[in-house]
VOVEX-981625 format. One record per residue (C-alpha): residue number from 1; x, y, z; residue in one letter. Coordinates in nm, 3 decimals. Layout:
N
[site NUM; [X; Y; Z]; A],
...
//
This chain:
201
[site 1; [1.356; 0.420; 0.493]; M],
[site 2; [1.066; 0.387; 0.252]; S],
[site 3; [0.735; 0.299; 0.409]; T],
[site 4; [0.573; 0.182; 0.082]; P],
[site 5; [0.867; -0.044; 0.000]; R],
[site 6; [0.874; -0.183; 0.354]; D],
[site 7; [0.500; -0.249; 0.334]; L],
[site 8; [0.542; -0.426; -0.001]; M],
[site 9; [0.820; -0.642; 0.140]; I],
[site 10; [0.618; -0.727; 0.451]; V],
[site 11; [0.317; -0.815; 0.234]; A],
[site 12; [0.535; -1.061; 0.042]; M],
[site 13; [0.725; -1.193; 0.344]; D],
[site 14; [0.467; -1.242; 0.619]; V],
[site 15; [0.195; -1.506; 0.620]; V],
[site 16; [-0.123; -1.293; 0.637]; P],
[site 17; [-0.426; -1.351; 0.853]; E],
[site 18; [-0.635; -1.333; 0.534]; R],
[site 19; [-0.536; -1.322; 0.167]; P],
[site 20; [-0.402; -0.981; 0.067]; V],
[site 21; [-0.595; -0.831; -0.223]; E],
[site 22; [-0.383; -0.637; -0.471]; T],
[site 23; [-0.635; -0.352; -0.473]; G],
[site 24; [-0.620; -0.321; -0.095]; D],
[site 25; [-0.241; -0.326; -0.103]; L],
[site 26; [-0.233; -0.059; -0.375]; S],
[site 27; [-0.451; 0.173; -0.166]; L],
[site 28; [-0.231; 0.117; 0.139]; A],
[site 29; [0.084; 0.181; -0.065]; L],
[site 30; [-0.061; 0.512; -0.184]; A],
[site 31; [-0.131; 0.599; 0.179]; G],
[site 32; [0.223; 0.500; 0.274]; A],
[site 33; [0.351; 0.739; 0.008]; E],
[site 34; [0.157; 1.026; 0.166]; V],
[site 35; [0.309; 0.935; 0.503]; I],
[site 36; [0.661; 0.945; 0.360]; D],
[site 37; [0.589; 1.269; 0.174]; L],
[site 38; [0.477; 1.419; 0.506]; L],
[site 39; [0.797; 1.297; 0.671]; A],
[site 40; [1.004; 1.452; 0.390]; A],
[site 41; [0.818; 1.785; 0.427]; D],
[site 42; [0.712; 1.748; 0.063]; A],
[site 43; [0.347; 1.794; 0.164]; V],
[site 44; [0.134; 1.907; 0.455]; T],
[site 45; [-0.229; 1.830; 0.533]; L],
[site 46; [-0.494; 2.099; 0.547]; D],
[site 47; [-0.786; 1.907; 0.690]; G],
[site 48; [-0.815; 1.619; 0.445]; D],
[site 49; [-0.638; 1.801; 0.160]; L],
[site 50; [-0.282; 1.725; 0.049]; I],
[site 51; [-0.099; 2.057; 0.012]; V],
[site 52; [0.232; 2.026; -0.177]; P],
[site 53; [0.536; 2.219; -0.058]; N],
[site 54; [0.824; 2.331; -0.278]; L],
[site 55; [0.915; 2.030; -0.491]; Q],
[site 56; [1.260; 1.884; -0.434]; V],
[site 57; [1.395; 1.559; -0.583]; P],
[site 58; [1.350; 1.255; -0.360]; L],
[site 59; [1.594; 0.965; -0.357]; E],
[site 60; [1.329; 0.698; -0.397]; D],
[site 61; [1.216; 0.688; -0.760]; G],
[site 62; [0.854; 0.590; -0.700]; L],
[site 63; [0.819; 0.837; -0.415]; L],
[site 64; [0.963; 1.110; -0.635]; D],
[site 65; [0.714; 1.009; -0.905]; E],
[site 66; [0.430; 1.040; -0.656]; S],
[site 67; [0.549; 1.387; -0.551]; A],
[site 68; [0.561; 1.492; -0.915]; T],
[site 69; [0.203; 1.376; -0.969]; S],
[site 70; [0.057; 1.580; -0.681]; L],
[site 71; [-0.214; 1.832; -0.760]; V],
[site 72; [-0.033; 2.163; -0.710]; R],
[site 73; [-0.318; 2.408; -0.761]; E],
[site 74; [-0.626; 2.477; -0.555]; T],
[site 75; [-0.854; 2.305; -0.493]; P],
[site 76; [-0.600; 2.052; -0.374]; Y],
[site 77; [-0.667; 1.679; -0.378]; E],
[site 78; [-0.809; 1.502; -0.075]; S],
[site 79; [-0.625; 1.205; 0.072]; V],
[site 80; [-0.912; 0.978; -0.031]; E],
[site 81; [-0.907; 1.097; -0.392]; D],
[site 82; [-0.530; 1.055; -0.395]; W],
[site 83; [-0.558; 0.694; -0.278]; L],
[site 84; [-0.799; 0.603; -0.555]; W],
[site 85; [-0.605; 0.787; -0.826]; R],
[site 86; [-0.247; 0.708; -0.728]; R],
[site 87; [-0.332; 0.362; -0.598]; G],
[site 88; [-0.445; 0.223; -0.933]; R],
[site 89; [-0.198; -0.057; -1.012]; G],
[site 90; [0.051; 0.069; -0.753]; L],
[site 91; [0.128; -0.273; -0.603]; S],
[site 92; [0.245; -0.391; -0.946]; L],
[site 93; [0.459; -0.078; -0.983]; A],
[site 94; [0.633; -0.150; -0.651]; Y],
[site 95; [0.678; -0.517; -0.735]; L],
[site 96; [0.831; -0.422; -1.069]; T],
[site 97; [1.064; -0.174; -0.900]; A],
[site 98; [1.178; -0.431; -0.643]; L],
[site 99; [1.242; -0.683; -0.919]; E],
[site 100; [1.436; -0.427; -1.127]; A],
[site 101; [1.657; -0.356; -0.825]; E],
[site 102; [1.727; -0.726; -0.771]; G],
[site 103; [1.532; -0.740; -0.445]; L],
[site 104; [1.279; -0.984; -0.590]; V],
[site 105; [1.350; -1.277; -0.820]; A],
[site 106; [1.122; -1.494; -1.026]; R],
[site 107; [1.142; -1.851; -0.903]; Q],
[site 108; [1.254; -2.146; -1.114]; R],
[site 109; [1.119; -2.492; -1.053]; A],
[site 110; [1.393; -2.755; -1.063]; R],
[site 111; [1.210; -2.950; -1.331]; W],
[site 112; [1.117; -2.642; -1.537]; I],
[site 113; [1.413; -2.472; -1.710]; P],
[site 114; [1.234; -2.139; -1.766]; V],
[site 115; [1.138; -1.886; -1.502]; R],
[site 116; [0.785; -1.909; -1.369]; T],
[site 117; [0.553; -1.621; -1.284]; G],
[site 118; [0.601; -1.666; -0.909]; R],
[site 119; [0.819; -1.413; -0.733]; T],
[site 120; [1.013; -1.433; -0.409]; A],
[site 121; [1.217; -1.189; -0.204]; L],
[site 122; [1.592; -1.233; -0.196]; V],
[site 123; [1.808; -1.160; 0.108]; D],
[site 124; [1.903; -0.793; 0.101]; S],
[site 125; [1.956; -0.495; 0.333]; P],
[site 126; [1.613; -0.364; 0.226]; A],
[site 127; [1.447; -0.688; 0.333]; R],
[site 128; [1.636; -0.687; 0.662]; T],
[site 129; [1.533; -0.327; 0.731]; R],
[site 130; [1.166; -0.399; 0.656]; A],
[site 131; [1.178; -0.715; 0.868]; T],
[site 132; [1.337; -0.527; 1.160]; D],
[site 133; [1.075; -0.254; 1.136]; R],
[site 134; [0.800; -0.515; 1.130]; W],
[site 135; [0.948; -0.721; 1.416]; T],
[site 136; [0.982; -0.409; 1.630]; E],
[site 137; [0.613; -0.339; 1.575]; G],
[site 138; [0.667; 0.006; 1.423]; E],
[site 139; [0.315; 0.154; 1.461]; P],
[site 140; [0.266; 0.312; 1.117]; V],
[site 141; [0.383; 0.004; 0.927]; L],
[site 142; [0.171; -0.214; 1.156]; A],
[site 143; [-0.140; -0.004; 1.089]; Q],
[site 144; [-0.090; -0.014; 0.713]; L],
[site 145; [-0.039; -0.389; 0.727]; A],
[site 146; [-0.353; -0.426; 0.938]; A],
[site 147; [-0.553; -0.233; 0.678]; A],
[site 148; [-0.477; -0.496; 0.414]; V],
[site 149; [-0.531; -0.791; 0.647]; G],
[site 150; [-0.175; -0.899; 0.718]; I],
[site 151; [-0.214; -0.879; 1.095]; R],
[site 152; [-0.449; -0.697; 1.332]; A],
[site 153; [-0.313; -0.427; 1.561]; V],
[site 154; [-0.406; -0.428; 1.932]; P],
[site 155; [-0.584; -0.117; 2.054]; D],
[site 156; [-0.298; -0.022; 2.284]; E],
[site 157; [-0.057; -0.025; 1.988]; D],
[site 158; [-0.296; 0.185; 1.779]; S],
[site 159; [-0.279; 0.453; 2.047]; A],
[site 160; [0.098; 0.486; 2.001]; K],
[site 161; [0.049; 0.708; 1.695]; I],
[site 162; [-0.014; 1.054; 1.832]; T],
[site 163; [0.050; 1.260; 1.518]; D],
[site 164; [-0.284; 1.390; 1.388]; E],
[site 165; [-0.177; 1.391; 1.024]; A],
[site 166; [-0.059; 1.030; 1.038]; L],
[site 167; [-0.377; 0.920; 1.209]; N],
[site 168; [-0.583; 1.104; 0.948]; A],
[site 169; [-0.404; 0.930; 0.659]; V],
[site 170; [-0.430; 0.588; 0.825]; L],
[site 171; [-0.801; 0.637; 0.890]; A],
[site 172; [-0.860; 0.719; 0.522]; V],
[site 173; [-0.660; 0.411; 0.417]; V],
[site 174; [-0.872; 0.186; 0.641]; H],
[site 175; [-1.190; 0.349; 0.510]; G],
[site 176; [-1.089; 0.309; 0.145]; A],
[site 177; [-1.000; -0.059; 0.191]; V],
[site 178; [-1.335; -0.117; 0.362]; T],
[site 179; [-1.512; 0.059; 0.075]; E],
[site 180; [-1.330; -0.150; -0.183]; L],
[site 181; [-1.426; -0.469; 0.000]; E],
[site 182; [-1.791; -0.356; -0.001]; A],
[site 183; [-1.769; -0.302; -0.378]; V],
[site 184; [-1.625; -0.652; -0.424]; R],
[site 185; [-1.898; -0.809; -0.212]; Q],
[site 186; [-2.168; -0.619; -0.398]; R],
[site 187; [-2.028; -0.735; -0.731]; K],
[site 188; [-2.019; -1.095; -0.605]; T],
[site 189; [-2.386; -1.075; -0.505]; V],
[site 190; [-2.483; -0.914; -0.837]; E],
[site 191; [-2.290; -1.176; -1.036]; D],
[site 192; [-2.454; -1.456; -0.838]; A],
[site 193; [-2.799; -1.307; -0.898]; A],
[site 194; [-2.723; -1.276; -1.270]; Y],
[site 195; [-2.611; -1.640; -1.284]; D],
[site 196; [-2.930; -1.748; -1.108]; N],
[site 197; [-3.141; -1.565; -1.365]; V],
[site 198; [-2.966; -1.742; -1.650]; W],
[site 199; [-2.996; -2.081; -1.482]; R],
[site 200; [-3.369; -2.021; -1.428]; G],
[site 201; [-3.434; -1.949; -1.797]; M],
//
């Protein structure tokens, strides 16, 4: 089970409540990696710091790559810093990996003989596993999906996660996505103000 891959599949497979921004998804994928690294005992949390344990190879290539890129000397990296560093372009990395493994195919239009840029999931055990996890309402996956706007999580379901480390990571993911949205809104306002100045000249 790979939480980042399952999140990527869900993001492609489920009609979201609001459009999923690639930056938001990348941050959530980086958070999902921390969650899987915790589950694999590859890291522990010391407050908000990611403390690596003895490095062992992980079966998932991207997860192994993330473990390799951990800061292994003090002062260790905070979860928030990790999200912003590791998350840069991470949604594209997962999409590329899924496509390389044959889990995603570029669509062809019947009247266009070449492949288009649109991608779609193909039926596979990985897709079935992610769908089952989503349908069952697995709390961690649901929280990550909620962070990027796929579907909100009821308060009673949020309370199902009792592990402090998991809750800490999920809280940082939600905070980072909120911060990124504030940056986008601020840029939109600044761009609009700039346009108004030019139109007024």
